[in-house]
N, C-alpha and C positions, 0 to 999 in steps of 0.2 A: 503494500499498500504507500510505501514511502516514495515510490516512483510517480505516484499520482499527482497531478497538479491540484492545486487549492479549487480551482474551478472545476476539476474532474470530480474532487471530493464531495464539493457542495451539489453538483448535480446528481451523483450517484446516491447522496443521502437524501436528496430531495425524490429523487424517483422511487427509492427502495424503503426509505425511513429507515435503515439499517443503522443502528448506533455505532457500529465500528467506523463508519465514515466520519462522522461528526466526532467520535473519540480521537481520530487521527488530526483533525483541525484543532481540537481542544489540546491534544498533546504538542503540537507545533506552536500554538500560539499562546498558552497558558501564561508563560512566563512574560512574554512581550506584553499582554494585557496587564498583568499584575504590575509590572513595571510604570506602566500609563497611570493606573489607579494610584499606586505610591506617590509618583509625581504630584497628582492632585489632592489626595488626602495627608500625605505626610505620616500616616498611620499603617502600620502593617495589619492590623486586626481588621480594620476598616476596607482595606484593600483586597483582603481574601475575601471578605463578604461581597464586596462589589464583583469582584472575579466570578464568583459564583453566579452571582445574579446576572451577570453580562451574557455568560455562556447558556444560562437557562432562558435566556429572552432571545438568545442567538437563534434557538431551535425554532422560534416564531419568526424571526425576522430574515431568515436565510432566503425566503423568496423573494426579498426586495434586494438582494444581491444578482445584479444583472450581469457582471462580468466587465462591465465599461470601465473600471478602474481596477486595479490589483487588489486581491482579497484582503491584503494587509493594510491597504489605504482604507476601504470601506471598514474595517474592524477597527481602525484607529478612530474614524469618525463616530462609529456606534459607541466605543469606549469613552471616549472624550464627552460625548453628549451624555451618556449616562452618568459619568462622574460629575459632570456640571450640574445636572439636574438633581444629584442628590446633594450637592453642596448647597444649591439654591434652597432645597427644602430644608435642610439643617439651618440654614441662616434664617429663614423665615420663621422656623421654630425657635431659634434664640431670639430673634427679634420680639416673638410673642411673648416669652418668658420675660425678657427684659421690661416690657410693657407691663405684663402683670405684676412684676416686682414695685415697678415705679408706683403702680396703683395700691399695692398692698402698704408701701411706705407712706404715702398720702392718706390712707385708710388708718394707719398705725399713729400717725400725728394728730389726726382728727380724734381717735378714740382708742387709747391704748390698750385698755382692758378689754375691749370687745375683741381685739385680735388675739391677746393672749386667751380668751375663752374659745376661740374658733380653734387655736393651735392645739389646746388641751383637747378639745373634742376629735379633732383631726389624729391627734397621737393615740388616743384610745381606740379609734377606729382601726388605724392600723395595727396596733396591737392585737386587736380580735379577730382580725380577718386572718384565713387560713394562710400558712405560709406561702403557698404557691400562687394565691391570689395577690397577696401583698407584694410579692417579688415580680409579679407579672405587672401590676399597676406602676410600680416605681422604676422597673425598665422601660415602660412606656412614656410616663409622664415626667418622669425625673431625669431619667437618663436620656429620653428623646428618642428612643429606638424606634424604627418604622415597624409595620407589622410584618414586612417580608422578612426583616431582620430577627424579629422574634421567632417567626415560623422555622426560619433557618435553623437558629440556635437551639428550638426545642424539637426541631425534627417533626414539625407538625404543617398542616395545609395552613393558608392565610385566612380562610374563612373558620378555621378552628380556632386560632388564635383571637380572631374578631369576637367570635361566640364567648370566650373564656374571659377576655376583656369586658364584653356586655356583662357576664354573670357577676365578675368582681365588681364592678362599677354599681351593680344593682345592689349587691350585696352590702357594698360601702355605703350607699345611699341609705338604705335600710337601718344599718349600723349607726349611722349618723343621725339619722331622724329619731331612734330611740334613746341614743345618748343625750340628745340635745333636750327631748322631752323629759328625761330623767333629772336632767341639772335644772330644767326650769321648776320643776315640782319643789 
C-alpha cells in the first residue's frame, strides 16, 4: 500500500470504505497534523485531541477532496481551519467567563452577603452531587471542555455526554432548590 499515491488511497477508501486505505493516510500524516496542531495550541494534550477530531472529521470530508491540489495542501487547510475554529471557541468561552466574573464582582460589591450565600449553596450542591456528575460539570463549565472532548476522554458518544450533562444539571438544580428552601426556613 505504500506505493499508492494519496489520491489513489482517497479514491480507494471512498470506493470501498475499507479502513486500511484511510489507515494508511493516517499513518502517513498523523505526525504532520500533530505538528500543525501543536503550532496552533502550544499544548501537547490539546494537539492530541485535535488530531483525533481532525481524522474523524476527515472520514466525512474526504469526498470534498477533488485532487485539484496536493493532498497535503488540502489536509493542511482542513487542519488549520479546525484549529482556528477551536481556538475561536475557546476564546469565546474565555470572554464569556470574564464577562461573568466581572458581573459577579459587580454583584459582590453591591451585596457581599448575597454572594456568600450563593457560594455556600453552590458548594453544598457540588458536595452532594455524585462524583461522576460533579466531575463532568466541572470539566464542562469550569475547565471549558467541549462535548466532543469529553466524549473522547470518556470513550462515549457526544449524545451520551449531552444526556449525562443534562441529568447532572437537572440534579444540581434540584439540589440547589432544595438547599435554598432549607436555608430560607
